[in-house]
TORKOL-4160 file (C-alpha; in steps of 0.2 Angstrom, whole numbers, padded with zeros to 4 digits, m for minus):
96
<pt num="1" X="0026" Y="0111" Z="0051"/>
<pt num="2" X="0042" Y="0104" Z="0058"/>
<pt num="3" X="0034" Y="0094" Z="0071"/>
<pt num="4" X="0022" Y="0088" Z="0059"/>
<pt num="5" X="0036" Y="0081" Z="0047"/>
<pt num="6" X="0045" Y="0073" Z="0060"/>
<pt num="7" X="0029" Y="0063" Z="0066"/>
<pt num="8" X="0027" Y="0060" Z="0047"/>
<pt num="9" X="0044" Y="0053" Z="0046"/>
<pt num="10" X="0041" Y="0041" Z="0059"/>
<pt num="11" X="0025" Y="0035" Z="0052"/>
<pt num="12" X="0033" Y="0032" Z="0036"/>
<pt num="13" X="0046" Y="0021" Z="0045"/>
<pt num="14" X="0032" Y="0012" Z="0054"/>
<pt num="15" X="0024" Y="0010" Z="0036"/>
<pt num="16" X="0040" Y="0002" Z="0029"/>
<pt num="17" X="0042" Y="m0009" Z="0043"/>
<pt num="18" X="0025" Y="m0016" Z="0044"/>
<pt num="19" X="0026" Y="m0019" Z="0025"/>
<pt num="20" X="0041" Y="m0029" Z="0027"/>
<pt num="21" X="0032" Y="m0041" Z="0041"/>
<pt num="22" X="0017" Y="m0041" Z="0029"/>
<pt num="23" X="0006" Y="m0033" Z="0042"/>
<pt num="24" X="m0004" Y="m0023" Z="0029"/>
<pt num="25" X="m0017" Y="m0017" Z="0043"/>
<pt num="26" X="m0003" Y="m0009" Z="0053"/>
<pt num="27" X="0004" Y="m0001" Z="0038"/>
<pt num="28" X="m0012" Y="0007" Z="0032"/>
<pt num="29" X="m0015" Y="0013" Z="0050"/>
<pt num="30" X="0001" Y="0023" Z="0050"/>
<pt num="31" X="m0001" Y="0028" Z="0032"/>
<pt num="32" X="m0016" Y="0035" Z="0037"/>
<pt num="33" X="m0007" Y="0046" Z="0050"/>
<pt num="34" X="0003" Y="0055" Z="0036"/>
<pt num="35" X="m0005" Y="0070" Z="0032"/>
<pt num="36" X="m0009" Y="0073" Z="0013"/>
<pt num="37" X="0003" Y="0088" Z="0011"/>
<pt num="38" X="0018" Y="0079" Z="0019"/>
<pt num="39" X="0033" Y="0076" Z="0009"/>
<pt num="40" X="0033" Y="0057" Z="0016"/>
<pt num="41" X="0016" Y="0054" Z="0009"/>
<pt num="42" X="0019" Y="0050" Z="m0008"/>
<pt num="43" X="0033" Y="0039" Z="m0006"/>
<pt num="44" X="0024" Y="0029" Z="0008"/>
<pt num="45" X="0008" Y="0028" Z="m0002"/>
<pt num="46" X="0018" Y="0020" Z="m0017"/>
<pt num="47" X="0026" Y="0008" Z="m0005"/>
<pt num="48" X="0009" Y="0003" Z="0002"/>
<pt num="49" X="0001" Y="0002" Z="m0016"/>
<pt num="50" X="0016" Y="m0010" Z="m0022"/>
<pt num="51" X="0016" Y="m0021" Z="m0007"/>
<pt num="52" X="m0003" Y="m0023" Z="m0008"/>
<pt num="53" X="m0003" Y="m0026" Z="m0026"/>
<pt num="54" X="0011" Y="m0040" Z="m0025"/>
<pt num="55" X="0002" Y="m0047" Z="m0011"/>
<pt num="56" X="m0013" Y="m0048" Z="m0021"/>
<pt num="57" X="m0003" Y="m0056" Z="m0036"/>
<pt num="58" X="0003" Y="m0069" Z="m0023"/>
<pt num="59" X="m0014" Y="m0074" Z="m0018"/>
<pt num="60" X="m0020" Y="m0076" Z="m0035"/>
<pt num="61" X="m0005" Y="m0087" Z="m0040"/>
<pt num="62" X="m0009" Y="m0097" Z="m0024"/>
<pt num="63" X="m0027" Y="m0099" Z="m0030"/>
<pt num="64" X="m0023" Y="m0104" Z="m0047"/>
<pt num="65" X="m0010" Y="m0118" Z="m0040"/>
<pt num="66" X="m0024" Y="m0124" Z="m0027"/>
<pt num="67" X="m0038" Y="m0122" Z="m0041"/>
<pt num="68" X="m0049" Y="m0109" Z="m0033"/>
<pt num="69" X="m0054" Y="m0099" Z="m0048"/>
<pt num="70" X="m0066" Y="m0087" Z="m0038"/>
<pt num="71" X="m0052" Y="m0082" Z="m0026"/>
<pt num="72" X="m0041" Y="m0081" Z="m0041"/>
<pt num="73" X="m0052" Y="m0068" Z="m0050"/>
<pt num="74" X="m0054" Y="m0058" Z="m0036"/>
<pt num="75" X="m0036" Y="m0057" Z="m0032"/>
<pt num="76" X="m0031" Y="m0053" Z="m0049"/>
<pt num="77" X="m0044" Y="m0038" Z="m0050"/>
<pt num="78" X="m0036" Y="m0032" Z="m0033"/>
<pt num="79" X="m0020" Y="m0034" Z="m0039"/>
<pt num="80" X="m0024" Y="m0024" Z="m0055"/>
<pt num="81" X="m0031" Y="m0011" Z="m0046"/>
<pt num="82" X="m0016" Y="m0007" Z="m0035"/>
<pt num="83" X="m0005" Y="m0008" Z="m0050"/>
<pt num="84" X="m0014" Y="0004" Z="m0059"/>
<pt num="85" X="m0014" Y="0016" Z="m0043"/>
<pt num="86" X="0005" Y="0014" Z="m0043"/>
<pt num="87" X="0008" Y="0017" Z="m0062"/>
<pt num="88" X="m0003" Y="0032" Z="m0060"/>
<pt num="89" X="0010" Y="0039" Z="m0048"/>
<pt num="90" X="0008" Y="0052" Z="m0034"/>
<pt num="91" X="m0009" Y="0058" Z="m0033"/>
<pt num="92" X="m0016" Y="0075" Z="m0028"/>
<pt num="93" X="m0018" Y="0082" Z="m0011"/>
<pt num="94" X="m0032" Y="0073" Z="m0002"/>
<pt num="95" X="m0033" Y="0059" Z="m0013"/>
<pt num="96" X="m0030" Y="0041" Z="m0005"/>
């Protein structure tokens, strides 16, 4: 268990680093390495969901500025889903 948590801690730090660099696919890959029962999972998942929600909101704002309504709608929908996931708080074991 201690070895698993050590690896999960490393993966959580890599999630944080990837999010700072806006490398969402890298962050997701590292998040997927953290087991559902790890103490690090809920914090890493919340950080990922929040960052993705913020990115979707940013895209929606850019789409509005460029008058791209179809992109704006899709980004707002994605941002809303991420915001709801963050508001729901940590999920049960096995939920992603």
